[in-house]
C-alpha positions as CSV (number, residue, x, y, z in Angstrom):
1,X,13.4,-87.1,13.8
2,X,13.3,-83.7,15.4
3,X,10.7,-82.9,17.9
4,X,7.8,-80.8,16.6
5,X,7.8,-77.2,17.9
6,X,4.7,-75.2,18.4
7,X,4.1,-71.5,17.8
8,X,3.3,-71.2,21.5
9,X,6.7,-72.7,22.5
10,X,8.5,-70.1,20.3
11,X,6.4,-67.4,22.0
12,X,7.3,-68.6,25.5
13,X,11.0,-68.7,24.6
14,X,10.8,-65.2,23.2
15,X,9.1,-64.0,26.4
16,X,11.6,-65.6,28.7
17,X,14.5,-64.3,26.6
18,X,13.2,-60.8,26.8
19,X,12.9,-61.1,30.6
20,X,16.5,-62.4,30.9
21,X,17.9,-59.6,28.7
22,X,16.0,-57.0,30.8
23,X,17.7,-58.5,33.9
24,X,21.1,-58.5,32.2
25,X,20.8,-54.9,31.2
26,X,20.0,-54.1,34.9
27,X,23.2,-56.0,35.9
28,X,25.3,-53.9,33.4
29,X,23.7,-50.6,34.5
30,X,24.5,-51.5,38.1
31,X,28.1,-52.2,37.3
32,X,30.2,-50.4,39.9
33,X,27.2,-49.3,42.0
34,X,26.2,-50.2,45.5
35,X,23.4,-52.5,44.5
36,X,25.5,-54.4,42.0
37,X,26.0,-57.4,44.2
38,X,22.3,-58.2,44.6
39,X,21.8,-58.5,40.8
40,X,25.1,-59.8,39.7
41,X,25.0,-62.8,42.0
42,X,22.5,-64.2,39.6
43,X,25.2,-64.5,37.0
44,X,28.1,-66.9,37.5
45,X,31.4,-65.6,36.2
46,X,33.4,-67.7,33.8
47,X,37.0,-68.7,34.6
48,X,38.6,-68.5,31.2
49,X,42.3,-68.3,30.8
50,X,42.0,-65.8,27.8
51,X,38.6,-64.2,28.1
52,X,39.3,-61.5,25.6
53,X,40.0,-64.1,22.9
54,X,36.8,-65.9,23.8
55,X,34.9,-62.6,23.7
56,X,35.9,-62.2,20.1
57,X,34.5,-65.7,19.3
58,X,31.3,-64.8,21.0
59,X,30.8,-61.6,19.0
60,X,31.3,-63.6,15.8
61,X,28.6,-66.0,17.0
62,X,26.2,-63.2,17.9
63,X,26.8,-61.6,14.5
64,X,25.7,-64.9,12.9
65,X,22.8,-65.4,15.2
66,X,21.5,-61.9,14.4
67,X,21.7,-62.6,10.7
68,X,19.9,-66.0,10.9
69,X,17.2,-64.8,13.2
70,X,16.5,-61.9,10.8
71,X,16.1,-64.5,8.1
72,X,14.0,-67.2,9.8
73,X,11.6,-64.8,11.6
74,X,10.0,-63.3,8.5
75,X,6.2,-63.3,8.3
76,X,4.3,-65.3,7.4
77,X,6.3,-68.1,9.2
78,X,5.3,-71.5,7.9
79,X,4.8,-74.2,10.5
80,X,7.6,-76.3,9.0
81,X,10.0,-73.4,10.0
82,X,9.0,-73.4,13.6
83,X,11.8,-75.8,14.6
84,X,14.4,-73.7,12.8
85,X,13.1,-70.6,14.5
86,X,13.2,-72.2,18.0
87,X,16.6,-73.7,17.6
88,X,18.2,-70.5,16.3
89,X,16.7,-68.5,19.1
90,X,17.8,-71.1,21.6
91,X,21.3,-71.0,20.3
92,X,21.3,-67.2,20.6
93,X,20.2,-67.4,24.2
94,X,23.0,-69.9,25.0
95,X,25.5,-67.6,23.4
96,X,24.2,-64.6,25.4
97,X,24.5,-66.6,28.6
98,X,28.2,-67.2,27.8
99,X,28.6,-63.6,26.9
100,X,27.2,-62.4,30.3
101,X,29.3,-65.0,32.2
102,X,32.4,-63.8,30.4
103,X,31.4,-60.2,31.0
104,X,31.1,-60.9,34.7
105,X,34.6,-62.3,34.7
106,X,36.0,-59.2,33.1
107,X,34.3,-57.0,35.6
108,X,35.6,-59.1,38.5
109,X,39.1,-58.7,37.1
110,X,38.9,-55.0,36.3
111,X,42.1,-54.3,38.3
112,X,43.9,-56.3,35.6
113,X,42.3,-54.7,32.6
114,X,41.7,-51.1,33.9
115,X,38.5,-49.4,34.6
116,X,38.8,-47.4,31.4
117,X,38.8,-50.5,29.3
118,X,36.0,-52.3,31.2
119,X,33.9,-49.1,31.1
120,X,34.1,-49.1,27.3
121,X,33.3,-52.8,27.0
122,X,30.4,-52.2,29.4
123,X,28.9,-49.6,27.1
124,X,29.4,-51.9,24.1
125,X,27.9,-54.8,25.9
126,X,24.8,-52.8,26.8
127,X,24.4,-51.7,23.2
128,X,24.5,-55.4,22.1
129,X,21.8,-56.4,24.6
130,X,19.6,-53.4,23.6
131,X,20.0,-54.4,19.9
132,X,18.9,-58.0,20.7
133,X,16.0,-56.6,22.7
134,X,14.9,-54.6,19.7
135,X,15.2,-57.6,17.4
136,X,13.2,-59.8,19.8
137,X,10.3,-57.3,19.8
138,X,10.3,-57.4,16.0
139,X,10.5,-61.2,16.0
140,X,7.4,-61.3,18.2
141,X,5.5,-59.2,15.7
142,X,6.7,-61.4,12.8
143,X,5.7,-64.6,14.7
144,X,2.1,-63.3,15.1
145,X,1.7,-61.9,11.6
146,X,-0.1,-64.1,9.1
147,X,0.7,-61.9,6.1
148,X,4.0,-60.7,4.6
149,X,5.0,-57.4,6.1
150,X,8.4,-56.7,4.6
151,X,9.1,-54.8,7.9
152,X,12.4,-52.8,7.6
153,X,12.5,-52.6,11.4
154,X,13.6,-56.2,11.6
155,X,16.6,-55.6,9.3
156,X,17.4,-52.4,11.2
157,X,17.6,-54.4,14.4
158,X,19.9,-56.9,12.8
159,X,22.1,-54.1,11.7
160,X,22.3,-52.8,15.2
161,X,23.5,-56.2,16.4
162,X,26.2,-56.2,13.7
163,X,27.3,-52.7,14.8
164,X,27.3,-53.6,18.5
165,X,29.5,-56.7,17.7
166,X,31.8,-54.5,15.7
167,X,32.1,-52.0,18.5
168,X,33.1,-54.7,20.9
169,X,35.7,-56.0,18.5
170,X,37.0,-52.5,18.0
171,X,37.4,-52.1,21.7
172,X,39.2,-55.4,22.0
173,X,41.5,-54.5,19.1
174,X,42.4,-51.1,20.7
175,X,42.7,-52.3,24.2
176,X,43.4,-49.9,27.1
177,X,46.2,-48.3,25.1
178,X,44.0,-47.4,22.1
179,X,41.2,-46.1,24.2
180,X,43.4,-43.8,26.3
181,X,44.9,-42.5,23.0
182,X,41.4,-41.5,21.9
183,X,40.8,-39.8,25.2
184,X,44.1,-37.9,24.9
185,X,43.0,-36.7,21.5
186,X,39.8,-35.3,23.1
187,X,41.9,-33.6,25.7
188,X,44.2,-32.1,23.0
189,X,41.1,-30.6,21.2
190,X,40.0,-29.0,24.5
191,X,43.4,-27.6,25.2
192,X,43.9,-26.4,21.6
193,X,40.7,-24.4,21.8
194,X,41.7,-22.8,25.1
195,X,45.2,-22.0,23.8
196,X,43.8,-20.4,20.6
197,X,41.5,-18.3,22.7
198,X,44.5,-17.3,24.9
199,X,46.6,-16.4,21.8
200,X,43.8,-14.3,20.3
201,X,43.5,-12.4,23.6
202,X,47.3,-11.7,23.6
203,X,47.1,-10.2,20.1
204,X,44.4,-7.8,21.3
205,X,44.5,-7.7,25.1
206,X,41.6,-6.0,26.8
207,X,40.1,-5.7,30.3
208,X,36.6,-5.4,28.7
209,X,33.9,-7.1,30.7
210,X,32.7,-10.0,28.7
211,X,29.3,-9.8,30.3
212,X,28.7,-6.7,28.2
213,X,29.0,-8.9,25.1
214,X,26.1,-10.9,26.3
215,X,24.1,-7.7,27.1
216,X,24.7,-6.5,23.5
217,X,23.7,-9.8,22.0
218,X,20.4,-9.7,23.8
219,X,19.8,-6.0,23.2
220,X,20.2,-5.0,26.8
221,X,21.4,-1.4,27.2
222,X,24.3,-0.7,29.4
223,X,23.5,1.1,32.7
224,X,26.9,2.8,32.8
225,X,27.0,6.5,32.1
226,X,29.3,8.2,29.7
227,X,31.5,9.5,32.5
228,X,32.0,6.0,33.9
229,X,32.9,4.6,30.4
230,X,35.4,7.5,29.9
231,X,37.1,6.6,33.2
232,X,37.7,3.1,31.8
233,X,39.6,4.6,28.9
234,X,40.5,2.0,26.2
235,X,40.3,-1.0,28.5
236,X,44.1,-1.3,28.7
237,X,45.5,-4.3,30.5
238,X,47.9,-3.5,33.4
239,X,51.5,-3.8,32.1
240,X,52.6,-6.3,34.8
241,X,49.7,-8.6,34.2
242,X,50.2,-8.6,30.5
243,X,53.9,-9.4,30.9
244,X,52.9,-12.4,33.1
245,X,50.3,-13.5,30.6
246,X,52.8,-13.4,27.7
247,X,55.3,-15.3,29.7
248,X,52.8,-18.2,30.1
249,X,52.0,-18.5,26.4
250,X,54.9,-20.8,25.8
251,X,53.9,-23.0,28.7
252,X,50.5,-23.6,27.1
253,X,52.2,-24.4,23.7
254,X,54.5,-26.9,25.4
255,X,51.5,-28.5,27.2
256,X,49.8,-28.9,23.8
257,X,53.0,-30.5,22.4
258,X,53.1,-32.9,25.3
259,X,49.5,-34.1,24.9
260,X,49.9,-34.4,21.1
261,X,53.1,-36.4,21.5
262,X,51.7,-38.7,24.2
263,X,49.8,-40.6,21.5
264,X,53.1,-42.0,20.3
265,X,54.3,-42.7,23.8
266,X,51.6,-45.0,25.2
267,X,53.0,-48.5,25.2
268,X,51.0,-51.4,23.8
269,X,48.2,-52.8,26.0
270,X,49.3,-55.1,28.8
271,X,46.9,-56.8,31.1
272,X,48.4,-56.6,34.5
273,X,47.6,-54.5,37.6
274,X,50.4,-52.1,37.3
275,X,49.7,-51.1,33.7
276,X,45.9,-50.9,34.4
277,X,46.4,-48.6,37.4
278,X,48.7,-46.3,35.3
279,X,46.2,-46.1,32.4
280,X,43.3,-45.3,34.8
281,X,45.5,-42.7,36.6
282,X,46.5,-41.1,33.3
283,X,42.8,-40.9,32.2
284,X,41.8,-39.1,35.4
285,X,44.9,-36.8,35.3
286,X,44.3,-35.7,31.6
287,X,40.7,-34.7,32.6
288,X,42.1,-32.6,35.5
289,X,44.7,-31.0,33.2
290,X,42.1,-29.8,30.7
291,X,40.1,-28.4,33.6
292,X,43.1,-26.5,35.0
293,X,43.9,-25.1,31.5
294,X,40.3,-23.8,31.4
295,X,40.7,-22.2,34.8
296,X,44.0,-20.6,33.9
297,X,42.7,-19.1,30.6
298,X,39.5,-17.8,32.3
299,X,41.6,-16.1,35.1
300,X,43.7,-14.3,32.4
301,X,41.3,-13.6,29.5
302,X,38.0,-13.1,31.3
303,X,38.9,-12.0,34.9
304,X,42.3,-10.5,34.6
305,X,42.8,-11.7,38.2
306,X,46.5,-12.0,39.0
307,X,46.1,-14.0,42.2
308,X,43.8,-16.6,40.5
309,X,46.0,-16.7,37.4
310,X,49.1,-17.4,39.4
311,X,47.4,-20.0,41.5
312,X,46.0,-21.8,38.3
313,X,49.4,-21.4,36.6
314,X,51.2,-23.1,39.5
315,X,48.7,-26.0,39.4
316,X,49.1,-26.2,35.6
317,X,52.8,-26.5,36.0
318,X,52.5,-29.3,38.5
319,X,49.8,-31.2,36.6
320,X,51.7,-31.2,33.3
321,X,54.8,-32.5,35.0
322,X,52.8,-35.1,36.8
323,X,51.4,-36.5,33.5
324,X,54.9,-36.4,31.8
325,X,56.4,-38.4,34.8
326,X,53.4,-40.8,34.7
327,X,54.0,-41.7,31.1
328,X,57.7,-41.9,31.6
329,X,57.0,-44.5,34.3
330,X,54.8,-46.4,31.8
331,X,57.8,-46.5,29.5
332,X,60.4,-47.7,31.9
333,X,63.1,-49.5,29.9
334,X,62.4,-47.7,26.7
335,X,65.1,-45.0,26.5
336,X,63.8,-43.5,23.3
337,X,60.4,-42.7,24.8
338,X,61.6,-41.7,28.3
339,X,64.4,-39.6,26.7
340,X,62.1,-37.2,24.9
341,X,59.9,-36.9,28.0
342,X,62.9,-36.0,30.1
343,X,63.9,-33.4,27.6
344,X,60.4,-32.0,27.6
345,X,60.3,-31.8,31.4
346,X,63.7,-30.1,31.4
347,X,62.6,-27.4,28.9
348,X,59.3,-27.0,30.6
349,X,60.9,-26.2,33.9
350,X,63.8,-24.1,32.6
351,X,61.6,-21.0,33.0
352,X,60.8,-20.6,36.7
353,X,57.1,-20.5,37.5
354,X,55.9,-16.9,37.6
């Protein structure tokens, strides 16, 4: 015969669970920060051989816990259901403890999985804990209600748990390889926008001060006199600068081609230090590449500054080659993938940097 559970016991378990989750969220928020050790020592890392496989099992369990808790905690809760409420909540707590222990193991082994991958899992883990936190708040209300409420908030919280579990499963399915591909698509969009702006300027090059566009937009009259405006003529770009700018257009197009094609050149996820380091390096380098492209386009289109344009152009050349070589290294042994990257590098460097 099962032990009788009181309403007060359920309330105490709800309260202690809320406190535990608040602490776990602190641990996740401190991941990678200086004060991480003080909080994370309260969680013992698991030592599982295949933690990613076990994480999938845990998300399946959490999905089920969320569903069942949403069902049993519906006001008014009859006394005969107190035991079911308590046991289901207790089971959820145990699963969350396993989840945090496993999460701690993954964080400790970040050098094997890559910072990029662990960072995505960290965001998803926090979302899951926040969703459970929301559900617990609704469960408390349901526990103390004596009349039927039909509160949609409870079901919304359950849906958030389902979505958080799905996000974790999606991250596990993609792995570092899939996540870096998503990041590369983001980089491609940024470079595409910059390249389109560059091409539009080449079609109608002008030395016009773009600050004047802002003045016009806000109705600010120009302080320049007619004589000064006449001296500017038709805002014609200096011939040597325009020749330089046109010569670099093909470079930008080739960089776009490289980034688009890299999505087919990232090898499947491998969980070792070498692969993890390469993925993390590629992530940081693609951010730097997009920033340099922006600097180069700004120097040409907005500033018409030859010195800055040449400087940014040289950095752009080096950065693009650096990324191509990095991905080639990731594909050592795969002649098909390294072959096209070598061809791209050769064509990219055929024209001497200007």
